[in-house]
C-alpha positions in Angstrom: 22.2 -1.1 15.9 23.7 2.1 15.1 23.2 1.0 11.3 20.0 0.3 12.2 16.8 2.3 10.5 14.6 3.9 13.7 11.0 3.6 12.9 7.7 5.9 14.3 4.4 4.3 13.6 1.4 6.7 13.3 -2.1 5.3 12.8 -4.7 7.0 11.7 -6.8 4.4 13.2 -10.3 4.9 12.4 -10.1 4.6 8.6 -8.2 1.5 9.0 -10.4 -0.3 11.4 -13.3 0.7 9.0 -11.6 0.2 5.9 -11.0 -3.3 7.1 -14.2 -4.1 8.3 -16.3 -2.4 5.3 -14.4 -4.1 2.1 -12.3 -6.7 3.7 -15.0 -9.3 5.0 -15.9 -7.9 8.0 -12.7 -8.9 9.8 -10.9 -6.8 12.4 -7.5 -5.0 11.8 -4.9 -6.6 13.8 -1.5 -5.0 14.1 0.6 -8.1 14.5 0.9 -8.4 10.3 2.0 -4.7 10.3 4.4 -4.6 13.1 6.1 -7.9 11.8 6.6 -6.6 8.2 8.0 -3.5 10.0 10.5 -5.6 11.9 12.2 -6.5 8.8 12.6 -2.9 8.1 14.0 -1.3 11.3 13.7 -0.9 15.0 10.2 0.6 15.5 11.1 3.0 18.5 7.6 5.2 18.4 3.4 3.9 18.0 1.0 6.0 18.3 -2.9 5.4 17.3 -5.3 8.7 16.7 -9.1 8.1 17.1 -12.1 8.8 19.4 -11.6 5.4 21.2 -15.1 5.3 22.7 -16.0 3.5 18.9 -13.5 1.0 19.3 -13.4 -0.6 22.9 -11.7 -3.9 21.7 -9.8 -2.4 19.6 -7.9 -0.7 22.9 -7.0 -3.9 24.3 -5.1 -5.3 21.0 -3.4 -1.9 20.6 -2.5 -1.7 24.6 -0.7 -5.2 24.5 1.3 -4.3 21.3 2.4 -1.3 23.4 0.8 1.6 20.9 0.2 4.9 22.8 -3.5 5.7 22.1 -4.5 9.3 21.5 -7.7 10.2 22.7 -9.8 12.4 19.9 -13.0 12.7 21.6 -16.4 13.0 19.2 -17.5 16.8 19.8 -20.9 18.6 19.1 -20.5 20.6 15.6 -17.1 19.2 15.1 -15.5 17.5 12.9 -13.6 13.6 14.5 -11.9 13.4 11.3 -10.4 16.6 10.9 -9.4 17.1 14.8 -7.4 13.5 14.3 -6.1 14.3 10.9 -4.4 17.6 12.6 -3.0 16.2 15.7 -1.8 13.5 13.8 0.1 15.8 11.0 1.4 18.3 14.2 2.7 15.3 16.5 4.7 14.0 13.2 6.1 17.1 12.2 7.5 17.8 16.2 8.7 14.4 15.7 10.7 15.3 12.9 12.7 18.3 14.2 12.9 17.3 17.8 14.4 13.2 17.0 16.9 13.3 14.3 17.8 9.6 14.9 14.5 9.0 13.6 14.6 7.9 9.9 11.6 6.6 8.5 7.8 7.2 9.6 5.0 4.9 8.9 1.6 6.1 8.6 -0.9 3.9 8.7 -3.7 5.5 6.6 -5.2 5.6 2.9 -6.3 9.1 3.1 -4.5 11.4 0.4 -5.2 14.3 3.2 -1.9 13.4 4.4 -0.1 13.4 0.9 1.3 17.1 2.1 3.0 15.4 5.1 4.9 13.1 3.3 5.7 15.2 0.8 7.0 17.2 3.7 8.6 14.1 5.7 10.6 13.7 2.2 11.5 17.3 2.3 13.1 16.9 6.1 15.4 13.7 4.9 12.6 11.0 6.0 11.7 8.3 4.8 8.1 7.5 4.5 6.0 3.9 4.5 2.3 4.3 4.0 0.2 1.3 5.1 -3.4 1.5 3.9 -6.4 -1.0 3.1 -6.2 -1.3 -1.1 -9.8 -0.4 -1.6 -10.1 2.2 0.8 -6.7 4.0 0.0 -6.7 7.0 -2.7 -4.3 6.9 -6.0 -2.7 10.0 -4.7 -1.0 8.6 -1.8 1.0 5.3 -2.9 3.2 7.5 -5.2 4.2 10.5 -2.5 5.4 7.3 -0.1 8.7 5.9 -0.5 7.3 2.9 -0.3 3.4 1.6 0.7 2.0 -1.3 2.3 -1.6 -2.6 1.3 -2.4 -4.1 4.7 -4.3 -7.1 3.1 -1.1 -8.6 1.4 0.6 -7.9 4.4 1.8 -11.7 5.9 -0.9 -13.0 8.3 -3.9 -11.0 7.0 -6.0 -13.7 5.8 -9.1 -12.1 4.2 -12.4 -14.0 4.8 -14.0 -15.7 1.5 -16.8 -13.9 0.2 -20.3 -14.5 2.1 -22.8 -16.5 0.2 -25.9 -14.7 -0.9 -28.6 -15.1 2.0 -31.7 -17.4 2.1 -34.8 -15.7 0.8 -37.1 -18.1 3.7 -36.4 -15.9 7.3 -34.1 -18.2 10.0 -35.2 -20.5 12.5 -36.0 -18.4 15.6 -33.3 -18.7 18.1 -33.9 -19.1 21.7 -31.8 -16.6 23.7 -28.9 -17.6 26.0 -28.0 -15.8 28.8 -24.9 -13.4 28.3 -22.0 -14.8 30.4 -19.5 -12.4 31.0 -15.8 -14.5 30.3 -12.4 -13.5 30.8 -10.5 -12.0 28.3 -8.2 -15.4 26.7 -4.6 -15.2 27.4 -2.8 -14.9 23.7 -1.1 -18.6 23.0 2.5 -19.2 22.9 3.8 -19.7 19.6 4.0 -23.1 18.0 7.7 -24.3 18.6 8.2 -26.9 15.8 10.5 -27.3 12.9 7.6 -26.3 9.9 7.1 -23.5 12.2 10.2 -22.4 12.4 11.0 -23.0 8.5 7.9 -20.6 7.7 9.3 -18.3 9.8 12.9 -17.7 8.8 12.0 -18.7 5.1 9.2 -15.3 4.8 11.7 -13.2 7.5 14.6 -13.5 4.9 12.2 -13.2 1.9 10.6 -9.6 3.8 14.5 -8.8 4.1 15.8 -9.4 0.4 12.8 -6.9 -0.9 13.3 -4.3 1.4 17.5 -4.4 1.8 19.5 -3.5 -1.2 22.2 -6.0 0.1 22.8 -9.2 1.4 21.0 -10.7 4.3 23.6 -11.9 6.9 23.0 -14.1 9.8 23.1 -11.5 12.0 20.4 -9.5 10.6 18.4 -12.4 10.4 18.5 -12.9 14.4 17.6 -9.4 14.9 14.7 -9.1 12.6 13.3 -12.5 14.4 13.8 -11.1 17.6 11.9 -8.0 16.6 8.8 -10.2 15.6 9.2 -12.2 18.4 11.3 -11.5 21.3 10.8 -14.3 22.8 12.8 -16.3 20.5 15.5 -18.4 21.0 17.0 -20.9 19.0 17.0 -23.1 22.2 13.4 -23.6 22.3 13.6 -25.3 19.1 16.1 -27.6 20.2 19.5 -25.4 18.5 22.7 -24.5 20.9 23.8 -21.8 18.8 21.7 -20.0 15.9 24.5 -21.0 13.6 23.2 -24.5 14.2 20.0 -23.5 13.3 20.8 -22.0 10.5 23.0 -25.2 9.3 20.0 -27.4 9.6 18.0 -25.2 7.7 20.5 -25.7 5.2 20.7 -28.9 5.2 17.0 -28.9 4.8 17.1 -27.1 1.4 15.3 -24.3 3.6 17.9 -21.5 3.0 21.6 -21.0 1.2 24.9 -19.8 3.3 27.4 -18.2 1.7 30.7 -16.5 3.0 29.7 -13.3 4.3 31.9 -9.8 4.6 32.6 -10.8 8.1 34.1 -14.1 9.6 31.6 -16.0 11.9 28.4 -13.9 10.1 27.1 -16.1 6.8 24.6 -14.6 3.8 21.6 -16.4 3.9 19.1 -16.4 1.0 16.4 -18.5 -0.1 17.1 -21.2 -3.1 17.0 -20.9 -6.0 15.8 -24.4 -7.4 15.4 -27.5 -5.2 11.8 -27.1 -3.0 10.5 -24.5 -5.2 11.1 -26.2 -8.5 9.5 -28.7 -7.2 6.5 -26.8 -5.3 5.8 -25.7 -9.6 5.8 -28.9 -10.5 3.1 -30.0 -7.7 0.8 -27.7 -8.8 1.4 -27.9 -12.4 0.5 -32.0 -11.6 -2.6 -30.5 -9.6 -3.8 -28.1 -12.1 -3.2 -30.5 -15.0 -5.4 -33.2 -13.3 -8.2 -31.1 -12.4 -8.7 -30.1 -15.9 -7.7 -33.1 -17.7 -5.3 -30.4 -19.8 -7.7 -28.7 -21.2 -9.7 -25.8 -19.5 -8.8 -23.6 -16.4 -9.6 -24.0 -13.1 -10.0 -21.2 -10.2 -8.0 -20.0 -7.9 -9.8 -20.1 -4.5 -9.5 -23.6 -3.1 -6.8 -25.0 -5.0 -4.7 -24.3 -1.9 -6.9 -26.8 -0.8 -6.7 -29.5 -3.0 -2.7 -29.1 -3.6 -2.6 -29.6 0.1 -4.7 -32.6 -0.2 -1.8 -33.8 -2.6 1.2 -32.9 -0.5 -0.2 -32.5 3.1 3.7 -31.0 3.9 3.1 -28.5 1.3 3.5 -24.8 2.4 4.2 -21.6 0.0 5.3 -19.9 3.2 8.0 -22.4 3.5 9.1 -21.0 0.3 9.3 -17.6 1.1 5.8 -16.3 -0.6 3.4 -14.4 1.5 0.7 -16.1 -0.2 -0.8 -18.6 -2.1 -1.4 -16.1 -5.3 2.3 -14.6 -5.0 3.7 -18.6 -5.2 0.9 -19.1 -8.3 2.5 -15.7 -10.0 6.2 -17.1 -9.5 5.3 -20.5 -11.0 3.3 -18.1 -13.8 6.6 -16.7 -14.3 8.5 -20.2 -14.3 6.4 -21.0 -17.2 5.1 -24.0 -15.0 1.2 -22.9 -15.4 -0.9 -20.5 -17.2 -2.5 -17.5 -15.0 -5.4 -15.2 -15.8 -7.7 -12.9 -14.5 -11.2 -13.4 -15.1 -13.7 -10.9 -14.7 -16.2 -13.0 -15.3 -15.5 -16.0 -12.7 -14.4 -13.0 -10.7 -11.5 -14.8 -9.4 -7.6 -15.8 -11.4 -7.8 -19.0 -13.3 -5.2 -21.6 -14.1 -4.1 -23.9 -17.0 -1.8 -26.0 -17.5 1.2 -24.9 -19.8 0.5 -24.9 -23.5 
């Protein structure tokens, strides 16, 4: 644990919430994908979010369940709420940088370039800085200033809704209003405990650790990361007596590969270079060829459903890819398909290999 990164998370919540709502199909900002991404990078020991919370009533419940400290920045007559929140967040971050030397990484959830001087100052203080923002609302000046920048819309678990179809010119039929009923807030559903869910969880986590870590991923590191993502994680829930037995089971199914580590009893874990991945590339190539008849192209949107019809157990996340687009790009790099962006179609187009 002494070797782990200690992370402080600061959220410019208005920037994130409005960015997600206006540019991601009206979706609400969800902290869980951010928390999972940070769990692969270290222990989050400080969580703070800044906003006028009278504008974000539903979001307060979500953040409170995630143990985020809500910093109230009320709107005042003749004052800029945005500037007040920005200044408070900067002051708190710098205060923490000086008072808590054990905090090695600061995560700034914002796309606002006004925070660029704060990023520079934190890096001068020998702190690692990670930015998080909605891609279309993030200033081009901010990501290059950070040590790492995570676009929220590209994180695992963020499903951006498809664009809504154009509205019909006919007015909608009148709907008879129903009396509003106050429903109790539903309790969060427990995570599914099945083999496919387990394989997906482990593959995604190993993939994230391989991207963010400089050395190999050991079994002990993987277990700590799984616990940070889900503190209730227990291999016994999946029918295994020990974590090593779980890893050997996944290795026998070609989900992961195990090799000897530096410490006895702590093997290195990696994703297979071949096997299921090559088979999945072949499946995609076959589906694209069938849809195009060997010529022409097919749009990426909706293609995953067609692949699932051909192979119902297909899951790009079980292979360690965070999205179907990332899987398609990997297949294109391997030469299994052709992939290019079409401005006319406003989508990626896939073609059979030459």
